[in-house]
Rosetta silent file (secondary structure, phi, psi, omega in degrees, C-alpha in Angstrom):
SEQUENCE: MGAPRDSADEDSTLNGPFLFGDDDSTQPIGRQPLSREELINRLTAMISTFQGCASVRVVEITRLDPPDSHGCNWSYSMVLDPAGVEPAVYGLAWALTVGSARPSWNLK
SCORE:     score description
SCORE:     0.000 S_00000001
   1 L     0.000  171.526 -176.835  -63.082 -109.450   32.323 S_00000001
   2 L   -79.726  160.462  176.898  -59.680 -110.899   33.133 S_00000001
   3 L   -74.455  154.776  178.600  -58.780 -113.124   36.028 S_00000001
   4 L   -60.619  145.726 -179.786  -56.988 -111.564   38.964 S_00000001
   5 L   -73.532  135.661  177.672  -53.239 -111.332   38.574 S_00000001
   6 L   -83.577  104.595 -175.971  -51.248 -113.889   40.528 S_00000001
   7 L   -67.129  -17.234  178.424  -48.817 -111.711   42.481 S_00000001
   8 L   -78.169  -21.021 -179.261  -46.675 -114.777   43.235 S_00000001
   9 L   -97.822   98.042 -176.813  -45.999 -115.303   39.525 S_00000001
  10 L   -66.388  -21.899 -178.712  -43.568 -112.530   38.496 S_00000001
  11 L   -87.573   -7.613 -178.158  -43.708 -113.622   34.847 S_00000001
  12 L   -69.282  133.815  176.166  -47.470 -113.292   34.611 S_00000001
  13 L  -110.846    0.127  179.313  -48.697 -110.497   32.330 S_00000001
  14 L   -61.651  121.344 -178.002  -52.378 -111.128   32.893 S_00000001
  15 L    58.770   25.854  179.555  -53.866 -107.770   33.950 S_00000001
  16 L  -130.219 -159.733 -179.320  -50.360 -106.365   34.224 S_00000001
  17 L   -59.223  146.736 -179.381  -47.780 -104.642   32.056 S_00000001
  18 L   -96.763  117.196  177.652  -47.893 -105.536   28.390 S_00000001
  19 L    51.402  -74.996 -171.307  -44.685 -107.058   27.044 S_00000001
  20 L  -109.199   21.160  177.864  -42.181 -104.275   27.683 S_00000001
  21 L   122.039  179.501 -179.815  -43.777 -102.478   30.605 S_00000001
  22 L   -63.242  148.024  176.983  -46.761 -100.291   31.344 S_00000001
  23 L   -72.060  157.914  178.355  -48.216  -98.347   28.471 S_00000001
  24 L   -92.388   96.280 -173.979  -47.638  -94.600   28.320 S_00000001
  25 L   -68.668  -10.667  177.321  -51.155  -93.346   28.915 S_00000001
  26 L   -82.360  -13.451 -178.420  -50.113  -89.782   28.058 S_00000001
  27 L  -121.687  108.273 -178.952  -49.399  -90.777   24.450 S_00000001
  28 L   -58.040  147.185 -179.476  -52.289  -92.396   22.537 S_00000001
  29 L   -58.588  133.683  175.294  -51.457  -95.590   20.682 S_00000001
  30 L    91.017   -7.102  179.204  -50.305  -94.959   17.137 S_00000001
  31 L   -97.423  122.173  177.977  -49.346  -91.302   17.515 S_00000001
  32 E   -84.899  123.860  178.255  -45.724  -90.521   16.844 S_00000001
  33 E   -76.636  130.895 -179.021  -44.431  -87.693   19.077 S_00000001
  34 E  -128.497  149.597  172.571  -42.648  -84.972   17.084 S_00000001
  35 L   -67.144  161.046  178.846  -40.918  -81.740   17.996 S_00000001
  36 H   -55.871  -46.919 -178.511  -42.731  -78.564   16.927 S_00000001
  37 H   -62.599  -42.314 -179.570  -40.169  -77.956   14.170 S_00000001
  38 H   -66.630  -40.748  178.242  -40.391  -81.523   12.872 S_00000001
  39 H   -63.721  -44.680  178.458  -44.201  -81.447   12.818 S_00000001
  40 H   -61.243  -42.643  179.046  -44.201  -78.125   10.949 S_00000001
  41 H   -63.704  -41.460  179.303  -41.669  -79.490    8.448 S_00000001
  42 H   -68.029  -41.134  177.674  -43.707  -82.653    7.842 S_00000001
  43 H   -63.553  -42.073  177.220  -46.947  -80.722    7.420 S_00000001
  44 H   -60.623  -44.978  179.713  -45.219  -78.354    4.989 S_00000001
  45 H   -61.674  -39.751  179.381  -43.843  -81.294    3.016 S_00000001
  46 H   -66.724  -47.293 -179.113  -47.305  -82.864    2.812 S_00000001
  47 H   -62.447  -39.199 -175.607  -49.051  -79.667    1.683 S_00000001
  48 L   -68.563  -11.430  178.321  -46.353  -78.935   -0.898 S_00000001
  49 L   -80.036  -14.540  179.941  -47.068  -82.218   -2.712 S_00000001
  50 L   -79.629  145.051 -178.576  -50.467  -80.953   -3.853 S_00000001
  51 L   -55.875  127.756  178.588  -50.744  -79.359   -7.281 S_00000001
  52 L    84.282   -0.487 -174.397  -50.144  -75.618   -7.099 S_00000001
  53 L  -114.755   16.588 -176.500  -48.980  -75.743   -3.457 S_00000001
  54 L   -58.866  -27.484 -177.622  -45.233  -76.287   -3.830 S_00000001
  55 L   -99.729   -2.438 -179.806  -44.481  -72.914   -2.225 S_00000001
  56 L   -73.595  135.307 -178.437  -47.054  -73.081    0.599 S_00000001
  57 E  -129.327  141.796  171.013  -45.437  -73.352    4.044 S_00000001
  58 E   -83.480  128.314 -177.736  -46.769  -74.074    7.522 S_00000001
  59 E  -101.413  -39.019 -176.214  -45.507  -71.320    9.818 S_00000001
  60 E  -152.722  148.481  173.906  -47.103  -72.168   13.169 S_00000001
  61 E  -126.465  158.941 -177.640  -49.291  -74.760   14.886 S_00000001
  62 E  -113.288  125.575  177.029  -51.216  -74.474   18.147 S_00000001
  63 E   -74.206  140.697  173.756  -50.814  -76.958   20.982 S_00000001
  64 L  -101.558  131.745  177.730  -54.003  -78.192   22.657 S_00000001
  65 L  -138.063  105.896    6.843  -53.879  -78.647   26.412 S_00000001
  66 L   -81.239  171.652  176.621  -55.460  -81.013   27.209 S_00000001
  67 L   -59.747  159.541  179.110  -55.573  -83.096   24.004 S_00000001
  68 L   -70.306 -179.015 -175.810  -58.889  -83.332   22.163 S_00000001
  69 L   -65.771  -14.322  178.357  -61.310  -86.249   22.547 S_00000001
  70 L   -98.620   -2.611  177.605  -59.353  -88.246   19.942 S_00000001
  71 L    94.785    2.090  178.715  -56.015  -87.771   21.738 S_00000001
  72 L   -82.321  136.720 -176.858  -54.478  -85.222   19.370 S_00000001
  73 L  -109.214   20.805  172.401  -52.620  -82.414   21.121 S_00000001
  74 E  -137.308  150.675 -169.644  -52.438  -79.867   18.262 S_00000001
  75 E   -81.091  157.992  170.627  -55.171  -77.843   16.632 S_00000001
  76 E   -64.651  -30.968 -179.235  -56.710  -77.955   13.173 S_00000001
  77 E   -73.112  135.937  175.257  -55.900  -74.255   13.025 S_00000001
  78 E  -150.540  157.660  177.658  -52.471  -73.371   11.759 S_00000001
  79 E   -94.053  126.973  179.171  -50.720  -70.359   10.322 S_00000001
  80 E  -114.328  149.209  166.578  -49.743  -70.764    6.678 S_00000001
  81 E  -104.221  101.701 -174.919  -47.528  -68.729    4.389 S_00000001
  82 L   -73.578  -14.219  177.942  -49.456  -69.187    1.143 S_00000001
  83 L    52.624   40.503  176.996  -46.700  -67.530   -0.935 S_00000001
  84 L    86.184   -3.507  179.200  -49.276  -66.028   -3.276 S_00000001
  85 L   -77.595  134.825 -178.442  -51.279  -69.247   -3.729 S_00000001
  86 L   -67.679  144.803  177.993  -55.023  -68.635   -3.693 S_00000001
  87 H   -55.277  -34.036  178.791  -57.072  -70.049   -0.783 S_00000001
  88 H   -62.859  -25.418 -179.680  -59.176  -72.029   -3.248 S_00000001
  89 H   -86.309  -49.903 -175.418  -55.996  -73.885   -4.236 S_00000001
  90 H   -83.623  -13.807 -178.614  -54.346  -74.498   -0.841 S_00000001
  91 H   -59.518  -47.396  179.191  -57.606  -74.998    1.114 S_00000001
  92 H   -67.611  -39.342  177.982  -58.156  -78.578   -0.004 S_00000001
  93 H   -60.999  -43.338  178.128  -54.457  -79.382    0.458 S_00000001
  94 H   -60.886  -49.150 -176.707  -54.633  -78.032    4.011 S_00000001
  95 H   -61.256  -44.708 -179.683  -57.790  -80.026    4.818 S_00000001
  96 H   -68.463  -37.284  179.053  -56.426  -83.311    3.460 S_00000001
  97 H   -65.486  -51.672 -179.204  -53.058  -82.794    5.145 S_00000001
  98 H   -62.672  -42.146 -179.689  -54.502  -81.988    8.559 S_00000001
  99 H   -61.425  -33.369  179.680  -57.057  -84.779    8.264 S_00000001
 100 H   -91.111  -24.097 -176.557  -54.401  -87.389    7.645 S_00000001
 101 H   -85.087  -36.096 -175.667  -51.708  -86.002    9.996 S_00000001
 102 L   -61.046  -37.049  177.614  -53.685  -85.435   13.216 S_00000001
 103 L   -72.579  -13.927 -173.207  -54.401  -89.148   13.812 S_00000001
 104 L  -104.551  -29.506 -171.371  -50.711  -89.988   13.285 S_00000001
 105 E  -127.520  146.543  173.113  -48.630  -87.300   14.992 S_00000001
 106 E  -131.322  158.995  173.877  -48.555  -85.432   18.296 S_00000001
 107 E   -77.333  142.443  174.879  -46.337  -82.694   19.662 S_00000001
 108 L   -68.224    0.000    0.000  -43.685  -83.806   22.138 S_00000001
């Protein structure tokens, strides 16, 4: 473990704030906080890049309170407007989108 912090040395960062101050323990490292609308727009953009899913839209996401064990504060479950696209087509797009987005983004 680290040595005790020397309270007489104001410039010491040993066991203290890291570079620019204390970390924000409410926001896990690496997760970009997004507004609900921005998260929905980004998820929609990701899903629409998959073949056959250009018209699929994310309509709603569910906030988790408290965040899950990995630090994500929104659910795997979401409401989609499939726009006539079959579940067999958009299902994989949804799974890949959610799987890659949850580790990167959180709701503000």
